[in-house]
Phi, psi and omega in degrees: 000321179296318180297322180294319179298315179296322179295317179295318178297319179297317182296320179290323175298320179293323178292319176299314180300315179295318179295317179297318180296317178299313178298317179301313183300315180295318181293314182291323178297327179288345179254004178285128183294148175299157176292138182302144182290151174307140178096346178285130176271172179065051176239158176245128179256125187234138176254129181238141173255113182282162179305332181284349182100351180288140177263130182234130175251130184217143176258145177228150170305144180298338179262009180293143180285151180301328179300329177295321177290320176299315182294324176302312181295313181299329187250012184305316181296325178291316181294335180268354179303144179294327178256113179294157178292118184271327184266155180285122179256130179268153172296133182295130185290133176076007180263126174252116181278141176233123177290138187241024175249159178265145184253114174245139179224153172238140181237124176254118182247130178258118180271132174246143179241000000 
């Protein structure tokens, strides 16, 4: 009986975690800054290969935190949804989000002589 109770508690904890993650992603997606307008200087252009294999090119302000890029990747599917989030979503209380993807990068340097 104790094992069943513990299993039920674990299942409830997993469901809460999934709900908090979903709420966090919606909240964070609503706070990602728009891409800088054309003509704005001091931007960084980044090419990303998404888990789906899709290639996305996006500009960010040059002073943007790396967390903004991580959040963009984490919330990309929400940002691309046909129906925007209409209700105000609050950050889940007591929830600490941890990015669970790996960041690989390639740097191509052109040497001139």
